[in-house]
C-alpha positions as CSV (number, residue, x, y, z in Angstrom):
1,M,-16.6,-5.8,-9.5
2,F,-14.5,-3.0,-8.9
3,E,-15.7,-2.8,-5.4
4,I,-14.6,-6.3,-4.5
5,L,-11.3,-5.7,-6.2
6,F,-10.6,-2.7,-4.3
7,Y,-11.6,-4.2,-1.0
8,A,-9.5,-7.3,-1.3
9,C,-6.5,-4.9,-2.4
10,W,-7.3,-3.1,0.6
11,G,-7.6,-5.7,3.1
12,L,-5.2,-8.5,1.7
13,P,-1.5,-6.9,2.4
14,L,-1.9,-6.8,6.2
15,P,-2.3,-10.4,7.0
16,L,0.4,-11.3,4.4
17,L,2.7,-8.7,6.0
18,L,1.6,-10.1,9.3
19,I,2.7,-13.4,8.1
20,A,5.9,-11.9,6.6
21,W,6.7,-10.3,9.9
22,S,6.3,-13.6,11.9
23,R,9.0,-15.5,9.7
24,R,12.5,-15.7,11.0
25,S,14.3,-14.5,8.2
26,R,12.4,-10.8,7.9
27,N,13.6,-7.5,6.7
28,P,12.6,-4.9,9.3
29,I,13.3,-2.0,7.3
30,E,11.3,-3.0,4.2
31,L,8.6,-4.5,6.2
32,S,8.4,-1.5,8.5
33,V,8.0,0.7,5.3
34,L,5.3,-1.7,3.6
35,T,3.5,-1.8,7.0
36,L,3.3,2.2,7.3
37,S,2.3,2.2,3.7
38,D,-0.7,-0.2,4.5
39,F,-1.5,1.6,7.7
40,L,-1.7,4.8,5.7
41,L,-3.8,3.4,3.2
42,N,-6.3,1.9,5.6
43,V,-6.5,5.0,7.9
44,A,-7.3,7.1,4.6
45,A,-10.7,5.4,4.4
46,I,-11.5,8.0,7.2
47,R,-12.6,11.1,5.3
48,P,-11.2,13.4,8.1
49,V,-8.1,11.4,8.5
50,K,-7.4,11.3,4.5
51,L,-7.8,15.3,4.4
52,A,-5.2,15.5,7.0
53,L,-2.8,12.8,5.9
54,L,-3.3,12.9,2.1
55,G,-4.4,16.2,1.4
56,P,-7.6,17.6,0.2
57,D,-9.2,16.5,-3.1
58,Y,-7.4,17.2,-6.3
59,S,-4.1,18.5,-4.9
60,D,-0.7,18.1,-5.4
61,R,0.0,16.8,-1.8
62,L,-2.6,14.1,-2.4
63,Y,-1.2,12.8,-5.7
64,T,2.2,12.9,-4.5
65,T,1.5,10.7,-1.4
66,I,-0.3,8.4,-3.6
67,E,2.5,8.3,-6.3
68,V,5.4,7.9,-3.9
69,N,3.6,5.0,-1.8
70,L,2.8,3.3,-5.3
71,I,6.6,3.7,-6.5
72,I,7.8,2.4,-3.0
73,A,5.3,-0.3,-2.8
74,I,6.1,-1.8,-6.4
75,A,10.1,-1.2,-5.7
76,L,9.9,-3.2,-2.5
77,G,7.8,-6.0,-4.4
78,I,10.8,-6.1,-6.8
79,I,13.5,-6.0,-4.3
80,L,11.8,-8.5,-2.0
81,G,11.2,-10.8,-5.1
82,I,14.8,-10.6,-5.9
83,K,15.6,-11.7,-2.5
84,R,12.7,-14.5,-2.7
85,R,10.8,-13.4,0.1
86,W,7.4,-14.4,-1.8
87,I,4.8,-13.5,1.0
88,A,6.2,-10.0,1.4
89,T,6.5,-9.7,-2.3
90,A,2.9,-10.5,-2.7
91,A,2.0,-7.9,0.0
92,A,3.8,-5.4,-1.6
93,L,2.7,-5.8,-5.0
94,I,-0.8,-6.1,-4.0
95,L,-0.4,-2.9,-2.1
96,G,0.9,-1.0,-5.0
97,F,-2.2,-2.1,-6.8
98,A,-4.3,-0.5,-4.1
99,W,-2.5,2.5,-4.3
100,L,-2.9,2.7,-8.0
101,L,-6.4,2.0,-7.3
102,V,-6.9,4.8,-5.0
103,G,-5.0,7.0,-7.5
104,A,-7.3,6.2,-10.2
105,V,-10.4,6.8,-7.8
106,N,-9.1,10.0,-6.9
107,S,-8.7,11.3,-10.2
108,A,-11.5,10.1,-11.8
109,V,-14.2,11.2,-9.0
């Protein structure tokens, strides 16, 4: 069950962000930050890339990167929700939940 939830949160923000990018009223700064955060989440699935970008296991750099991406995704989700950009809001909140799951897995393993 956890794996299904994790992979859904891992793969779902990218199509939503692509839809948000295709809209006429897009916010390039917010969507760029979310797209980069999603890209970082996706490439972190490869262990050598994770070690290079996020840091080694149980390191402060790893947890700081996860927490910063989590806070940014949730903050942008709230901001985009206030602006009524619902697809981007959904992508941001799902991305934030995915970063929360990454943090939980990295602290439990």
